[in-house]
Steps between C-alpha positions, in 0.01 A plus 500: 500500500655412834845344471641580843359437846642708782454387863530683822638269764340596840144370538504374138774234495584506873308596812600815687388362826591768752191451718573135535862565572421746781255246647770230477725723712234481770395861467122576499241771531599859554870414512478324162343818357776714643768265356336508155472880521876528569602250228292376209245778521771768545533730191880440520458125441479561120832687502692180581337356177622811320856416599574834668484376857685205651320248731689657794371844395137380493541321837609825656230702323244245620623529855487879481134465404415311821800478735301327774486177296864495389548140614201387291620688195841339525336160536282566196812573287696200632371260232316698231516196265184363673307797371466334160402154382482369141153399385487131392347590163762757384757282325240290323307805376814654362607176334162462341504850353859448367401176325234706319771735373462793730797689636494545874638803689506594864444861615498541873571738788763318714790581729840357419537270798152354466521459129832323523341248736185430290696481175701215643211310670180552288461241233368721218827702473690406192192454289463872430628662184590816689426714806519848640513522882455833668814516715727459195375814327380712798147519360176359641169402348278694418765746381502520127873451465498145636267376227690687234818345622354150442403586142841660433707230652330213302378682191132444585201664341268585792192428289625136479530471882256390764582588859368329811532678834296494822501882525250701298732799527783301343272377220384853426864606476570219250189567284600865485811390309308275259497153663186304556442442873330260730452567871578163668253405773526116483631239263169404342404862427846586361519191278154573360575862421842415355353233271237753385782746411704226324207394292487834313 
């Protein structure tokens, strides 16, 4: 029986809109691809979420990847807050689940600076019963330890948890520890699959 619903944040409760952000900076075509390759598509991007690299570290590492576009990389990092935008359904969905008696947890890969911004500005924060965010424990999904930290911190039985994440890899990491998992593709699909799980 599911008692706890665990949400990823990016692309589940809030859009990770890096393509739109790059376009808003007026960067297109091949140059946009190069900028993405040096930043969001760079393997080091995740290490900021792990909490082992500062934003300044990742800026310098990004520049080292493609020094010719240093100015664009610095522009990209000037206002990273615009990379994410809360979905209009998020607060209402969580409120509805809570009124039905489910506990709500957040489990997400996030850097410290970015998380501090969204936790102050996104309306669904404060509704959750607990959270584990990657930078605070130096672990990333789909590493087994991040899921186990959630169970340990809040005394959860993984068999009583349903996890929604937009990454199949992260869901596979979660189900390997005993949670039920739903790969989030859109709200209608995720709601339907979650309700199916909750009905058992």
